[in-house]
OpenMM code with the backbone's topology and positions (N, CA, C; nanometers):
from openmm import Vec3, app, unit

residues = "UNK UNK UNK UNK UNK UNK UNK UNK UNK UNK UNK UNK UNK UNK UNK UNK UNK UNK UNK UNK UNK UNK UNK UNK UNK UNK UNK UNK UNK UNK UNK UNK UNK UNK UNK UNK UNK UNK UNK UNK UNK UNK UNK UNK UNK UNK UNK UNK UNK UNK UNK UNK UNK UNK UNK UNK UNK UNK UNK UNK UNK UNK UNK UNK UNK UNK UNK UNK UNK UNK UNK UNK UNK UNK UNK UNK UNK UNK UNK UNK UNK UNK UNK UNK UNK UNK UNK UNK UNK UNK UNK UNK UNK UNK UNK UNK UNK UNK UNK UNK UNK UNK UNK UNK UNK UNK UNK UNK UNK UNK".split()
positions = [
    Vec3(9.2253, 0.6038, -9.8458),
    Vec3(9.1136, 0.5190, -9.8823),
    Vec3(9.1542, 0.3724, -9.8762),
    Vec3(9.0570, 0.2851, -9.8657),
    Vec3(9.0844, 0.1429, -9.8478),
    Vec3(9.1587, 0.0817, -9.9653),
    Vec3(9.1337, 0.1315, -10.0883),
    Vec3(9.2015, 0.0711, -10.2031),
    Vec3(9.3493, 0.1088, -10.2071),
    Vec3(9.3845, 0.2238, -10.1551),
    Vec3(9.5258, 0.2612, -10.1498),
    Vec3(9.6009, 0.1756, -10.0499),
    Vec3(9.5339, 0.1372, -9.9461),
    Vec3(9.5944, 0.0545, -9.8421),
    Vec3(9.5902, -0.0940, -9.8758),
    Vec3(9.5254, -0.1262, -9.9852),
    Vec3(9.5134, -0.2651, -10.0297),
    Vec3(9.4478, -0.3523, -9.9210),
    Vec3(9.3377, -0.3031, -9.8657),
    Vec3(9.2672, -0.3757, -9.7609),
    Vec3(9.1705, -0.4780, -9.8174),
    Vec3(9.1386, -0.4646, -9.9446),
    Vec3(9.0472, -0.5581, -10.0108),
    Vec3(9.1192, -0.6173, -10.1303),
    Vec3(9.1066, -0.7491, -10.1465),
    Vec3(9.1679, -0.8175, -10.2605),
    Vec3(9.0582, -0.8691, -10.3524),
    Vec3(9.0867, -0.8657, -10.4818),
    Vec3(8.9909, -0.9127, -10.5810),
    Vec3(9.0429, -1.0411, -10.6431),
    Vec3(8.9551, -1.1366, -10.6600),
    Vec3(8.9905, -1.2620, -10.7260),
    Vec3(8.8890, -1.2933, -10.8338),
    Vec3(8.9324, -1.3638, -10.9356),
    Vec3(8.8421, -1.3996, -11.0450),
    Vec3(8.8232, -1.2848, -11.1416),
    Vec3(8.7388, -1.3094, -11.2431),
    Vec3(8.7145, -1.2086, -11.3458),
    Vec3(8.5655, -1.2010, -11.3771),
    Vec3(8.5250, -1.0853, -11.4215),
    Vec3(8.3881, -1.0573, -11.4656),
    Vec3(8.2847, -1.1058, -11.3646),
    Vec3(8.1948, -1.1934, -11.4060),
    Vec3(8.0875, -1.2384, -11.3170),
    Vec3(8.1398, -1.3251, -11.2029),
    Vec3(8.2575, -1.3804, -11.2189),
    Vec3(8.3150, -1.4656, -11.1141),
    Vec3(8.4014, -1.3856, -11.0162),
    Vec3(8.4000, -1.2534, -11.0277),
    Vec3(8.4814, -1.1693, -10.9398),
    Vec3(8.4318, -1.1808, -10.7971),
    Vec3(8.5258, -1.2027, -10.7067),
    Vec3(8.4961, -1.2115, -10.5639),
    Vec3(8.5930, -1.1199, -10.4904),
    Vec3(8.5461, -1.0617, -10.3827),
    Vec3(8.6281, -0.9731, -10.3018),
    Vec3(8.6423, -1.0305, -10.1619),
    Vec3(8.7588, -1.0079, -10.1026),
    Vec3(8.7799, -1.0531, -9.9652),
    Vec3(8.8727, -0.9536, -9.8959),
    Vec3(8.8690, -0.9539, -9.7634),
    Vec3(8.9607, -0.8688, -9.6883),
    Vec3(9.1014, -0.9237, -9.7032),
    Vec3(9.1960, -0.8361, -9.7270),
    Vec3(9.3350, -0.8791, -9.7443),
    Vec3(9.3967, -0.9138, -9.6094),
    Vec3(9.5126, -0.9785, -9.6141),
    Vec3(9.5831, -1.0122, -9.4909),
    Vec3(9.6255, -0.8871, -9.4151),
    Vec3(9.6488, -0.7778, -9.4866),
    Vec3(9.6920, -0.6547, -9.4208),
    Vec3(9.5769, -0.5828, -9.3505),
    Vec3(9.4545, -0.6234, -9.3770),
    Vec3(9.3388, -0.5574, -9.3152),
    Vec3(9.3484, -0.5591, -9.1631),
    Vec3(9.3819, -0.6720, -9.1062),
    Vec3(9.3878, -0.6844, -8.9603),
    Vec3(9.4881, -0.5873, -8.8991),
    Vec3(9.5909, -0.5513, -8.9738),
    Vec3(9.6928, -0.4598, -8.9225),
    Vec3(9.6625, -0.3139, -8.9502),
    Vec3(9.5975, -0.2853, -9.0626),
    Vec3(9.5885, -0.1477, -9.1089),
    Vec3(9.4505, -0.0829, -9.1006),
    Vec3(9.3467, -0.1592, -9.0740),
    Vec3(9.2142, -0.0967, -9.0716),
    Vec3(9.2018, -0.0065, -8.9489),
    Vec3(9.1150, 0.0919, -8.9606),
    Vec3(9.0972, 0.1850, -8.8496),
    Vec3(9.0130, 0.1196, -8.7404),
    Vec3(9.0380, 0.1612, -8.6188),
    Vec3(8.9663, 0.1078, -8.5034),
    Vec3(8.9033, 0.2245, -8.4296),
    Vec3(8.7754, 0.2135, -8.4004),
    Vec3(8.7071, 0.3151, -8.3200),
    Vec3(8.7323, 0.2807, -8.1736),
    Vec3(8.8312, 0.3434, -8.1160),
    Vec3(8.8742, 0.3115, -7.9793),
    Vec3(8.7636, 0.3404, -7.8787),
    Vec3(8.6931, 0.4507, -7.8968),
    Vec3(8.5856, 0.4853, -7.8029),
    Vec3(8.4763, 0.3789, -7.8036),
    Vec3(8.4376, 0.3325, -7.9225),
    Vec3(8.3349, 0.2287, -7.9324),
    Vec3(8.3845, 0.0972, -7.8724),
    Vec3(8.5122, 0.0666, -7.8935),
    Vec3(8.5692, -0.0571, -7.8395),
    Vec3(8.5619, -0.0574, -7.6865),
    Vec3(8.6058, 0.0528, -7.6248),
    Vec3(8.6085, 0.0562, -7.4787),
    Vec3(8.4722, 0.0863, -7.4172),
    Vec3(8.3748, 0.1278, -7.4991),
    Vec3(8.2394, 0.1482, -7.4486),
    Vec3(8.1720, 0.0141, -7.4192),
    Vec3(8.2180, -0.0916, -7.4848),
    Vec3(8.1618, -0.2252, -7.4603),
    Vec3(8.2219, -0.2851, -7.3333),
    Vec3(8.1471, -0.3726, -7.2738),
    Vec3(8.1979, -0.4476, -7.1586),
    Vec3(8.3076, -0.5426, -7.2086),
    Vec3(8.4082, -0.5717, -7.1271),
    Vec3(8.5172, -0.6597, -7.1714),
    Vec3(8.4702, -0.7930, -7.2293),
    Vec3(8.3652, -0.8504, -7.1744),
    Vec3(8.3166, -0.9793, -7.2247),
    Vec3(8.2499, -0.9673, -7.3615),
    Vec3(8.2095, -0.8472, -7.4008),
    Vec3(8.1415, -0.8259, -7.5278),
    Vec3(8.2374, -0.7888, -7.6407),
    Vec3(8.3617, -0.7589, -7.6077),
    Vec3(8.4578, -0.7147, -7.7083),
    Vec3(8.5067, -0.8313, -7.7930),
    Vec3(8.5264, -0.8038, -7.9213),
    Vec3(8.5808, -0.9049, -8.0117),
    Vec3(8.7325, -0.9012, -7.9992),
    Vec3(8.7862, -1.0030, -7.9353),
    Vec3(8.9310, -1.0075, -7.9146),
    Vec3(8.9860, -1.1401, -7.9642),
    Vec3(9.1159, -1.1417, -7.9852),
    Vec3(9.1833, -1.2663, -8.0204),
    Vec3(9.2272, -1.3325, -7.8900),
    Vec3(9.1973, -1.4588, -7.8713),
    Vec3(9.2281, -1.5238, -7.7428),
    Vec3(9.3777, -1.5456, -7.7199),
    Vec3(9.4563, -1.5544, -7.8273),
    Vec3(9.6003, -1.5780, -7.8126),
    Vec3(9.6762, -1.4911, -7.9114),
    Vec3(9.8065, -1.4812, -7.8918),
    Vec3(9.8902, -1.4054, -7.9837),
    Vec3(9.8965, -1.4789, -8.1172),
    Vec3(9.8928, -1.4033, -8.2259),
    Vec3(9.8962, -1.4601, -8.3601),
    Vec3(10.0418, -1.4729, -8.4061),
    Vec3(10.1042, -1.5858, -8.3818),
    Vec3(10.2434, -1.6063, -8.4209),
    Vec3(10.2590, -1.6123, -8.5728),
    Vec3(10.1539, -1.6494, -8.6431),
    Vec3(10.1567, -1.6518, -8.7898),
    Vec3(10.1812, -1.5116, -8.8442),
    Vec3(10.1354, -1.4126, -8.7714),
    Vec3(10.1538, -1.2743, -8.8125),
    Vec3(10.3019, -1.2429, -8.8342),
    Vec3(10.3873, -1.2824, -8.7416),
    Vec3(10.5299, -1.2538, -8.7509),
    Vec3(10.6012, -1.3421, -8.8533),
    Vec3(10.5664, -1.4672, -8.8568),
    Vec3(10.6374, -1.5620, -8.9439),
    Vec3(10.5942, -1.5563, -9.0888),
    Vec3(10.4661, -1.5387, -9.1127),
    Vec3(10.4140, -1.5534, -9.2481),
    Vec3(10.3543, -1.4256, -9.3073),
    Vec3(10.2814, -1.3493, -9.2281),
    Vec3(10.2095, -1.2359, -9.2848),
    Vec3(10.2950, -1.1103, -9.2982),
    Vec3(10.3627, -1.0683, -9.1925),
    Vec3(10.4401, -0.9438, -9.1987),
    Vec3(10.5448, -0.9417, -9.3099),
    Vec3(10.6189, -1.0501, -9.3323),
    Vec3(10.7189, -1.0440, -9.4397),
    Vec3(10.6591, -1.0232, -9.5793),
    Vec3(10.5333, -1.0552, -9.5982),
    Vec3(10.4732, -1.0440, -9.7312),
    Vec3(10.3830, -0.9226, -9.7475),
    Vec3(10.3535, -0.8527, -9.6394),
    Vec3(10.2619, -0.7395, -9.6473),
    Vec3(10.3311, -0.6148, -9.6988),
    Vec3(10.2593, -0.5369, -9.7739),
    Vec3(10.3084, -0.4073, -9.8178),
    Vec3(10.2401, -0.3039, -9.7277),
    Vec3(10.3130, -0.2598, -9.6243),
    Vec3(10.2545, -0.1721, -9.5243),
    Vec3(10.2400, -0.0283, -9.5713),
    Vec3(10.3188, 0.0125, -9.6706),
    Vec3(10.3145, 0.1492, -9.7193),
    Vec3(10.2650, 0.1524, -9.8634),
    Vec3(10.1945, 0.2599, -9.8963),
    Vec3(10.1557, 0.2797, -10.0356),
    Vec3(10.2809, 0.3191, -10.1136),
    Vec3(10.2723, 0.3170, -10.2450),
    Vec3(10.3878, 0.3558, -10.3269),
    Vec3(10.4289, 0.4998, -10.2982),
    Vec3(10.3308, 0.5880, -10.2811),
    Vec3(10.3605, 0.7286, -10.2522),
    Vec3(10.4302, 0.7429, -10.1166),
    Vec3(10.3837, 0.6685, -10.0166),
    Vec3(10.4469, 0.6740, -9.8845),
    Vec3(10.5894, 0.6198, -9.8902),
    Vec3(10.6071, 0.5136, -9.9655),
    Vec3(10.7411, 0.4543, -9.9790),
    Vec3(10.8372, 0.5517, -10.0468),
    Vec3(10.7898, 0.6221, -10.1496),
    Vec3(10.8722, 0.7227, -10.2163),
    Vec3(10.9077, 0.8355, -10.1202),
    Vec3(10.8100, 0.8775, -10.0394),
    Vec3(10.8349, 0.9845, -9.9431),
    Vec3(10.9374, 0.9399, -9.8383),
    Vec3(10.9243, 0.8191, -9.7883),
    Vec3(11.0207, 0.7677, -9.6907),
    Vec3(11.1605, 0.7562, -9.7503),
    Vec3(11.1686, 0.7129, -9.8736),
    Vec3(11.2981, 0.7012, -9.9408),
    Vec3(11.3620, 0.8390, -9.9558),
    Vec3(11.2820, 0.9401, -9.9930),
    Vec3(11.3335, 1.0766, -10.0071),
    Vec3(11.3791, 1.1314, -9.8720),
    Vec3(11.3028, 1.1055, -9.7679),
    Vec3(11.3411, 1.1515, -9.6345),
    Vec3(11.4701, 1.0848, -9.5878),
    Vec3(11.4838, 0.9576, -9.6164),
    Vec3(11.6046, 0.8867, -9.5775),
    Vec3(11.7261, 0.9409, -9.6539),
    Vec3(11.7081, 0.9739, -9.7813),
    Vec3(11.8171, 1.0318, -9.8601),
    Vec3(11.8575, 1.1675, -9.8031),
    Vec3(11.7593, 1.2473, -9.7623),
    Vec3(11.7887, 1.3770, -9.7003),
    Vec3(11.8659, 1.3573, -9.5709),
    Vec3(11.8231, 1.2619, -9.4908),
    Vec3(11.8919, 1.2330, -9.3643),
    Vec3(12.0375, 1.1929, -9.3902),
    Vec3(12.0575, 1.1024, -9.4842),
    Vec3(12.1942, 1.0574, -9.5142),
    Vec3(12.2813, 1.1722, -9.5639),
    Vec3(12.2228, 1.2591, -9.6466),
    Vec3(12.2960, 1.3742, -9.6973),
    Vec3(12.3347, 1.4677, -9.5831),
    Vec3(12.2414, 1.4914, -9.4915),
    Vec3(12.2694, 1.5784, -9.3772),
    Vec3(12.3782, 1.5202, -9.2881),
    Vec3(12.3731, 1.3910, -9.2634),
    Vec3(12.4739, 1.3266, -9.1795),
    Vec3(12.6100, 1.3329, -9.2470),
    Vec3(12.6137, 1.3154, -9.3783),
    Vec3(12.7401, 1.3185, -9.4519),
    Vec3(12.8043, 1.4568, -9.4477),
    Vec3(12.7230, 1.5619, -9.4334),
    Vec3(12.7749, 1.6982, -9.4325),
    Vec3(12.8172, 1.7457, -9.2940),
    Vec3(12.7894, 1.6677, -9.1905),
    Vec3(12.8264, 1.7078, -9.0551),
    Vec3(12.9779, 1.7059, -9.0378),
    Vec3(13.0229, 1.7898, -8.9489),
    Vec3(13.1648, 1.7929, -8.9151),
    Vec3(13.2009, 1.6601, -8.8489),
    Vec3(13.3001, 1.5879, -8.9027),
    Vec3(13.3357, 1.4580, -8.8465),
    Vec3(13.3833, 1.4658, -8.7011),
    Vec3(13.4217, 1.5841, -8.6559),
    Vec3(13.4626, 1.5996, -8.5158),
    Vec3(13.3461, 1.5792, -8.4201),
    Vec3(13.2226, 1.5951, -8.4709),
    Vec3(13.1050, 1.5770, -8.3869),
    Vec3(13.0497, 1.4357, -8.3944),
    Vec3(13.1101, 1.3542, -8.4767),
    Vec3(13.0662, 1.2153, -8.4884),
    Vec3(13.1617, 1.1246, -8.4132),
    Vec3(13.1128, 1.0181, -8.3547),
    Vec3(13.2020, 0.9246, -8.2862),
    Vec3(13.2913, 0.8513, -8.3869),
    Vec3(13.3912, 0.7854, -8.3374),
    Vec3(13.4816, 0.7089, -8.4226),
    Vec3(13.3990, 0.6123, -8.5081),
    Vec3(13.4291, 0.6059, -8.6358),
    Vec3(13.3522, 0.5213, -8.7269),
    Vec3(13.2640, 0.6033, -8.8189),
    Vec3(13.2466, 0.7340, -8.7900),
    Vec3(13.1726, 0.8215, -8.8789),
    Vec3(13.0219, 0.8070, -8.8763),
    Vec3(12.9667, 0.7498, -8.7714),
    Vec3(12.8216, 0.7355, -8.7606),
    Vec3(12.7699, 0.8208, -8.6462),
    Vec3(12.6494, 0.8705, -8.6629),
    Vec3(12.5868, 0.9477, -8.5565),
    Vec3(12.5663, 0.8571, -8.4356),
    Vec3(12.5727, 0.9160, -8.3180),
    Vec3(12.5559, 0.8387, -8.1947),
    Vec3(12.4217, 0.7656, -8.1984),
    Vec3(12.4246, 0.6396, -8.1686),
    Vec3(12.3023, 0.5603, -8.1652),
    Vec3(12.2569, 0.5095, -8.3007),
    Vec3(12.3290, 0.5434, -8.4067),
    Vec3(12.2888, 0.4977, -8.5408),
    Vec3(12.3094, 0.3472, -8.5511),
    Vec3(12.2064, 0.2784, -8.5993),
    Vec3(12.2139, 0.1333, -8.6159),
    Vec3(12.1712, 0.0994, -8.7575),
    Vec3(12.2675, 0.0726, -8.8477),
    Vec3(12.2335, 0.0462, -8.9883),
    Vec3(12.1365, -0.0692, -9.0064),
    Vec3(12.1385, -0.1672, -8.9167),
    Vec3(12.0491, -0.2825, -8.9332),
    Vec3(11.9032, -0.2443, -8.9155),
    Vec3(11.8778, -0.1246, -8.8601),
    Vec3(11.7401, -0.0810, -8.8411),
    Vec3(11.6918, 0.0104, -8.9528),
    Vec3(11.7764, 0.0383, -9.0520),
    Vec3(11.7339, 0.1208, -9.1633),
    Vec3(11.6259, 0.0511, -9.2434),
    Vec3(11.5238, 0.1243, -9.2782),
    Vec3(11.4087, 0.0676, -9.3486),
    Vec3(11.4439, 0.0296, -9.4915),
    Vec3(11.5180, 0.1158, -9.5585),
    Vec3(11.5516, 0.0941, -9.6977),
    Vec3(11.7036, 0.0958, -9.7145),
    Vec3(11.7715, -0.0107, -9.6787),
    Vec3(11.9175, -0.0108, -9.6918),
    Vec3(11.9582, -0.0034, -9.8382),
    Vec3(12.0825, 0.0388, -9.8601),
    Vec3(12.1328, 0.0525, -9.9969),
    Vec3(12.1358, -0.0806, -10.0669),
] * unit.nanometer
topology = app.Topology()
chain = topology.addChain("A")
for resn in residues:
    res = topology.addResidue(resn, chain)
    for name in ("N", "CA", "C"):
        topology.addAtom(name, app.Element.getBySymbol(name[0]), res)
């Protein structure tokens, strides 16, 4: 649901409450691909240029996963690490890491 994804933000209180689309909306909202491509290219709502602000300012502050998804990813990563630790070191390259493993790409480093 949209509230789990934090697609709408609330500001103010009581009668002064206002709602707006969050910064993560542009990244996480669903897109009807069939409806998009059913339109002529000139009729489609597109961005004329790449949004560099997205990389510099928005992505570092966005929470892309819900708390439940983050917990699930953390549990999966722990299972992966446990499985790798139990492997026979003879099957691992020098250094004790699985082939192609890149720690800098881990989502939730220690």
